[in-house]
N, C-alpha and C positions, 0 to 999 in steps of 0.2 A: 504494500500500500504506500502511496506517496503522501506527503504532507497535504492537508486540506486546510488552507489558511483563509478561505473565503466562505467558511461555514460557521454555524454556531450549534454545537461546539466546534472550535478549531481542533484539528487532530494532527499531532506532530509525532512522526516516527523517525526523524533524522536529527542527530545532535548538531549543535552549533546553528540552530535555526532561530532567526529573529522573528518573533511574533509581532511585536510592536517596536518599530525603530525609534531610537532616541530622537526626541524632538517631534515625534508624530502626535496626532491628536490623542489626548487622554481618553482612555476607555474605562468603563466600570466593570471590574472583575467580580464574577459571582462564585466560580468554583473551578478548582483544578483537580484532576484525577490522574494518577499514574495507573494505567490499565495493563494488566497482564493478559493480553489478548491471545497469546499462544501457550499459556501456562509454562513459560520458560524463564521467569524472573527468579533468580536464585536468592536464597537467604543472604543478606548482607550486600546485595547489589545496591548501587547508588544512583541517585538522580541529582543533577545540579541544575539550578535555575537562577537566573539573575532577574530581579524585579526592582525597578526604579534604582538601579545601581548597587543593590545589595545582593551579594552572592549567597545562595542557600544550598546546602547539601543535605539530602534525605537518604536514609538507609532503610531498605526493605527488610521487614522482619517476617519472612514467609514461613509458613508451616511446611516442613519437608516430609512429614510422615503421614499426613492426612490428605485425601483427595476429596475436596468439597463438591466436586462435580460442577463447579461454576467456572465457565470460561465465556466471556472474559471476567476476570476477578480484579477488583480494585486493590492495588498494592498499597497505595497511599492517597490521601485526599486532604485538601484544605478547603474549607468553606462548607456549605454555602454561606455567603455573606449577603445580608440584607440590612442596610443598603450595601451595594457593591463597593469595593475598594478601588480608588482611582489609581490607574496604572498608566504611566507614560513611556515605559520601556520594559520589555519582557523578552528574555532569551532563554531557550532551552540549551544549556551548555553541554551537559553530559547525561547520557541515559544508557544503562547497560542493555536492557531489553524492553519490550513492551512499547507503549505509546502514551502520549500525554493528551488528555482532553481538557480544553480550556473553554469555559463559558463566560460570555460577557453579557451585560444588559443590552 
C-alpha cells in the first residue's frame, strides 16, 4: 500500500514522510493510531514522530504469546482529542512495521 495523504484518515506506511510541512496551514489533530495491519509488529518495535518540532519515540508492547484474532490491531494510539490539537508540522520519522492512521477535523 502507498501513502494516502489526501484522505481522512491519512494513512502512512513509509518512514520519513511529511504529513504537514513546516509553515503549512495549521490543522486540528483528532487521533493517531499505529496499526499492525499484517500482524508483524514485534514487541519493542519503535515509532518516531515529530509534531510541531518535538520528536517523540513510542515503543510497542505487543503480546507475543496470544493470538487475539484481530488484524488489523492497534499497537499504539493517542487521542481522540476533542477539541483537536493544533498541529502545524507533522512527520513520521521512523516506523518498524505497520502503518500510521492520522485523523484531522
